[in-house]
N, C-alpha and C positions, 0 to 999 in steps of 0.2 A: 823616938821616931815612930809614928803610927802608920805612915804610908810613905813610900818613896818610889820613884821610877828612875831607872838608869837605862840608857841606850848603850849597849856594849859595842861601841863603834871606835874604840881606841884602847891602847894598852892601859892608859890611865883610868878609864872607866872600868875596865876589867879589874884592875887593882883595887879600886874603890869598892866594887861589888864584893870582892873577896874579903876585904877589910870589914865591911858591914856584916858579912856572914859570920865572921869570927867573933864579932862583938855583940851580936843580937842575942836577946834572952832566949832561953830554951822554950820551944813551942812556937816560935815565930814562924809564920808561913812565908814561903818564897814561891814565886811563880815565874816561869820562864816561857816567853812566847816569841814566835817569829815576829819580824817587823810587820806593823799594821799595813793594811791596804793603802795605796796612794790616792791622792785627790784625783789624779787622772783616771785611775781605775774606777773610782767611784762615779765620776762623771760619765765614763764610757758605759758602765753598767746601767745607769739611769737612762741614758740615751737609747740603749739597746732595749731596755724594758719598755720604754715608751713606744718604740717602733713595733715591738711584738704586740703590745696592747692595742695599738691602732690598726694592726693588720691581721691579727689572728683571733677569731672568736673561740671561746673555750666552752665546748659542749653547749653551744647555743647562747652563751652569755658573753657580754662585753665586759672584760675585766680591766681594772686599772693597773698601772705599772707596779704599784706596791702589792697588788694581789699576785701578779706574776712572780714578783720577787720571792714571795713565800712559797710558791710552787717550786721554783728553782732551788731555793734553800732546802726544801724538803727532799728534792732529788739528790742533793749533796749529803743527805743525812745529817743536817745541822740541827737536830733536835727541835724541829718545829712541831709544836703540839697545840691542840685546840681543846677547850673545855666549854661546857654550856654557859651561855650568858646568864645574867641575873634573873631575867624573866622567863627563861626557858624557850625563847623563840629562835634562837640561833646559837652560834659558837663564837668564841673569842680566841684569837691566836695568842699563845703565851710562849712562843718560841723565841729563840735568840735573834738578834738583829744582825744585819750584815756589817755593821760598824766594827764588830769584833773580829772580822775576818783578817787573816794574814794576807800578805801579798800573793803567796802561792795559792791560798784558798780562793782569793778573789779571781786570780787567773783561771782557776778551775771553773768558777761560776760563769765567767765571761765565755769560756770555751763551751760550756753547756748551753748557754743562751744562743751562741752562734750556731751550734749544731741543731738545736731545736728550730731556730729560724730558718736554717738552710733546708730542713726537712719540710717546711711549710711555705717556702717561697718568700720569706720576709726579706725585704730590701732594707739594709741598714745604711744609715748616714748618707754618704755621697751616692750610693747605689739608688736610693729612693729619690734623690733630687735629680738624677740623670734620667730617670724613667719618664 
């Protein structure tokens, strides 16, 4: 087995994981992660990022939702890094994507976006439609 994924959501799955660990060759890597973000969390994040992008100029610039996502990931210390691009005229982000966030990390990101928006008067979702 070169790769496998188990969700530890039942006693049977836990037994299977333990069995695999006992049988795998020496040097095999194992990684344990919290459950991944939900589709609802992802949808909410993108809706909120869109609201921020349409309502908040950033140092005189109009940023896209994916630009703001990188700013918020950086604020969470998610290893966002930038390197010079090939022709030396700018930078390229080489940080991690939000698709690897756990449910709790995504909740932290959404909370950060909400706080940022509240400080700047952003109206999210139904608030924006009611205004």
